[in-house]
C-alpha positions, 0 to 999 in steps of 0.5 A: 707396105711390107711385101710381108704385110701385103701378103697376109692382107691379099687373100682377106681381100679374095675372100669379101665380094667387092660390092662388100668392100664398096659399100663398105667404103661408101658407109665409111664416108657417108658417117663421115659426112654425118658426124662431121655436120652432128659434131656442129652444137655445144658440146664441141671441144671447139665451140666457142662459148658464148659469155652468155652462155658463159654464164648460164652454165657456172650459175647451173655449176655454183648452185648445184656445189655440194661441197668445198671440193666442188665450190674450189672447182668450179671456182678456179674453173671460173676464173680461169678464162679471160674474163671476168664473172657476170656478178650473177655468176659470183651471187650464185658462187657467193650463195653456193659458199655460205651453202657448204659454209665457207667464210674464207672462200667466200672473202677471196671470191672478191680478191679474184674478183681483184685480180682479173679486173683491168682497173680500181674502178671496175673492181669498184663498180663490183662492190658496188653491183655487190653490196647486198649480197654482201651484206646479206651472207657477212661477206668482209672484203680482205682489205677491211680485214686487214687494212694495207698499212697494219702487218 
């Protein structure tokens, strides 16, 4: 600390009674301990979210979608994680796409699943699981609309 700064701080230290300075330090120390204990919750940026919490959060997000921007933002966020969203999240996303009348995004959801799964068997399982919602909403797969043999 420079001499000039010490000279400016010294008169301030003399005006505050030492008992208040100590209690203020203790207060800050106690506050710090209370904050550390209170930060251990779901809002902590380092909190590891379980798959069930992830699923519940994105189901809720897709249920509240009101426009295409929100739908695509939520899909981008959901697919950014190092996991494949559960079928219930995909169903919520497809229903949201229908609600905002966005058929191309509904088709792209299946392209996202195909890119995220590890192998074709997993993709086929997702297709079997989601067959009902696909037929209900009339969502075709890109593979059926544009076969690879045709250009």
